[in-house]
C-alpha positions as CSV (number, residue, x, y, z in Angstrom):
1,X,33.7,127.2,119.8
2,X,37.2,127.7,118.8
3,X,40.5,128.7,120.7
4,X,41.0,132.3,121.1
5,X,44.2,134.3,119.1
6,X,46.2,136.0,120.1
7,X,47.5,139.2,118.6
8,X,50.7,141.3,119.1
9,X,51.2,144.4,117.8
10,X,54.5,146.9,118.8
11,X,56.6,149.1,116.4
12,X,59.4,151.6,117.4
13,X,58.2,154.5,119.4
14,X,55.5,157.0,116.9
15,X,55.0,154.2,115.1
16,X,51.6,155.2,116.5
17,X,50.8,151.6,117.6
18,X,48.0,153.2,120.8
19,X,46.5,154.8,118.0
20,X,45.8,152.7,115.4
21,X,44.9,149.8,118.2
22,X,42.3,151.8,119.8
23,X,40.9,152.6,116.6
24,X,40.6,149.8,116.0
25,X,38.4,147.9,119.5
26,X,37.1,151.4,118.9
27,X,35.7,149.5,115.7
28,X,35.4,146.3,116.2
29,X,33.9,144.5,119.0
30,X,35.5,141.7,118.6
31,X,38.5,141.7,119.3
32,X,39.5,142.5,123.2
33,X,42.1,144.5,124.0
34,X,44.7,143.2,126.8
35,X,44.1,144.4,130.2
36,X,48.2,144.9,131.6
37,X,48.8,144.6,135.1
38,X,50.6,148.4,136.9
39,X,52.3,149.4,139.8
40,X,51.1,153.2,139.3
41,X,48.5,154.8,141.6
42,X,44.9,155.0,139.3
43,X,43.4,158.0,137.7
44,X,40.1,159.5,137.7
45,X,39.8,158.4,134.5
46,X,41.6,154.3,135.7
47,X,38.9,151.6,136.6
48,X,40.2,148.2,137.6
49,X,40.1,145.8,136.0
50,X,39.2,147.5,132.3
51,X,42.3,150.4,132.0
52,X,44.9,149.1,134.1
53,X,45.1,146.7,137.3
54,X,46.1,147.9,139.8
55,X,49.0,147.3,142.4
56,X,51.7,146.9,144.8
57,X,55.2,147.0,143.5
58,X,55.4,144.7,146.4
59,X,52.9,142.7,144.7
60,X,53.9,142.7,141.1
61,X,57.9,141.7,142.3
62,X,56.1,138.9,143.6
63,X,54.3,137.8,140.4
64,X,57.8,138.2,138.6
65,X,59.9,135.6,140.1
66,X,56.7,132.9,140.2
67,X,56.6,133.4,136.3
68,X,53.4,135.5,136.3
69,X,53.5,137.4,133.9
70,X,54.1,137.2,129.9
71,X,56.0,140.1,129.7
72,X,56.6,143.5,131.5
73,X,58.4,146.7,131.8
74,X,59.3,149.8,134.4
75,X,59.7,152.6,132.5
76,X,62.3,155.2,133.4
77,X,59.5,157.7,133.9
78,X,57.8,157.6,136.7
79,X,59.9,153.9,137.9
80,X,56.6,152.0,137.8
81,X,56.0,148.9,136.2
82,X,53.9,147.4,134.0
83,X,53.1,144.5,132.8
84,X,50.6,141.3,131.3
85,X,49.5,139.2,133.5
86,X,49.0,135.1,131.8
87,X,45.5,135.1,133.7
88,X,44.0,137.3,131.9
89,X,45.2,136.3,129.0
90,X,44.6,132.1,129.0
91,X,41.2,133.1,130.5
92,X,39.9,135.0,127.5
93,X,41.0,132.7,125.1
94,X,39.8,129.5,126.4
95,X,36.5,131.5,126.6
96,X,37.4,131.8,122.3
97,X,38.1,136.1,122.4
98,X,40.7,136.9,120.2
99,X,43.3,139.3,122.1
100,X,44.9,142.0,121.0
101,X,48.1,143.0,123.1
102,X,49.4,146.4,122.5
103,X,53.3,146.1,123.5
104,X,56.6,147.4,123.2
105,X,59.0,145.4,120.7
106,X,61.1,142.7,123.5
107,X,57.6,142.3,125.5
108,X,56.7,140.7,121.8
109,X,59.9,138.2,121.3
110,X,59.2,137.8,125.3
111,X,55.8,137.2,124.0
112,X,56.0,134.7,120.9
113,X,58.8,132.3,123.1
114,X,55.5,131.7,125.1
115,X,52.8,131.5,122.5
116,X,54.7,130.4,119.5
117,X,50.9,130.7,117.8
118,X,50.5,134.1,119.0
119,X,50.2,137.0,116.0
120,X,53.1,139.1,115.6
121,X,51.9,142.3,113.6
122,X,54.9,144.9,113.7
123,X,53.8,149.3,113.1
124,X,56.2,151.0,111.5
125,X,55.8,155.0,110.0
126,X,56.2,155.0,106.1
127,X,60.0,156.0,106.4
128,X,61.9,156.9,109.0
129,X,61.8,160.8,108.1
130,X,58.0,160.7,109.6
131,X,59.6,159.0,112.5
132,X,61.4,161.7,113.8
133,X,59.2,164.4,113.0
134,X,56.6,162.2,115.2
135,X,59.0,162.0,117.7
136,X,59.7,165.6,117.6
137,X,55.7,166.2,116.6
138,X,55.9,165.4,120.7
139,X,57.0,168.0,121.9
140,X,57.9,164.9,125.4
141,X,61.7,164.4,125.1
142,X,64.5,167.0,123.9
143,X,67.1,166.0,121.3
144,X,69.4,163.5,123.3
145,X,65.8,161.6,124.3
146,X,64.7,161.9,120.4
147,X,67.9,160.0,119.5
148,X,68.8,157.6,121.7
149,X,64.6,156.7,120.7
150,X,66.0,156.6,117.1
151,X,68.7,154.2,117.6
152,X,66.0,151.7,120.0
153,X,64.5,152.3,116.9
154,X,67.4,151.0,114.8
155,X,67.5,148.0,117.0
156,X,63.6,147.5,117.2
157,X,63.1,147.5,113.2
158,X,66.2,144.9,112.7
159,X,63.8,142.4,114.2
160,X,61.0,142.5,112.1
161,X,61.7,139.0,110.4
162,X,60.7,137.7,112.8
163,X,57.1,139.3,112.9
164,X,54.3,137.8,111.0
165,X,52.9,140.4,109.4
166,X,54.2,144.9,109.0
167,X,51.8,147.2,108.8
168,X,53.0,150.3,107.9
169,X,51.2,153.5,109.2
170,X,50.6,155.7,107.1
171,X,49.6,160.2,108.0
172,X,46.4,160.8,108.4
173,X,44.3,157.5,108.1
174,X,44.9,155.5,111.5
175,X,41.6,153.8,110.2
176,X,43.0,152.9,106.8
177,X,45.5,151.1,109.5
178,X,43.1,149.7,111.9
179,X,41.3,147.9,108.7
180,X,44.0,146.4,107.7
181,X,45.0,145.6,110.8
182,X,41.5,143.9,110.7
183,X,42.1,142.5,107.6
184,X,45.3,139.5,108.8
185,X,43.2,139.2,111.9
186,X,39.3,137.9,109.7
187,X,42.3,135.8,108.1
188,X,44.2,134.6,111.3
189,X,40.5,133.3,112.5
190,X,40.1,131.0,109.4
191,X,44.1,128.3,109.4
192,X,43.3,125.1,110.4
193,X,44.3,124.6,113.1
194,X,41.2,126.8,114.3
195,X,38.9,125.9,112.2
196,X,39.3,121.7,112.6
197,X,36.5,121.7,114.4
198,X,33.9,122.9,112.2
199,X,35.0,119.7,109.5
200,X,35.3,117.3,112.7
201,X,32.0,118.0,113.0
202,X,30.8,117.7,109.0
203,X,28.6,115.6,109.1
204,X,27.5,113.4,105.7
C-alpha cells in the first residue's frame, strides 16, 4: 500500500476554492477532505469529526504551544480559531488515503514547510476584474473590506511561483475546474516515489 498524498488547494478570497473542492470530493470518493479543528460552537448541521473537530479555546491554544497544528488562524469575524490538526492528516496519509487541505495561502506555505512532498495547487479567477466582481457579488463586505481583500490577494498571488500548479476557475465551470484538479491528483499518483513498491515487488 502506497503512502497517501497531501494536496493543498488555496487561493485568494473569491477564487471559489471551497465550491470547487466540494464538487471534487462529491464526484470522487477516493479523495478525502481534511477535517479542521475549531473553537466555534457546533451548529445543528455539524457532526463531530466530520464537519469539524470542536474544542475549547484553552485546549486549542495548548495544542498550538505543543506544535499540534499544520496551520491555524483566528478570524476577526467571529474571533474563533480554525486549524488543521497534524494527527488527522498523518493518520489518513499512513492509511494510503489522498487528502485535500482547502486553506488560505499563508497556511499553505506553512504546510509545505512541514510536508515538502505536499502538492500545492493555487486556484484563481480568470482575471482581477472577475475577482472584484465575485467579492462584490457576495454582498457580505463593504467597499473598505473589499479593498483590504484585494490588497491581500495581490500579496497571495505574488506567491504563485512557490506552488506546483496554478488552476484557473472559469466562470460557471465549477465541475470542469474540479475535474482539472482531479487530473492533477491522478497524475501525481504515478510519481516514482509512490509507485516504487510496484517495481520492488515485480518478480520475474
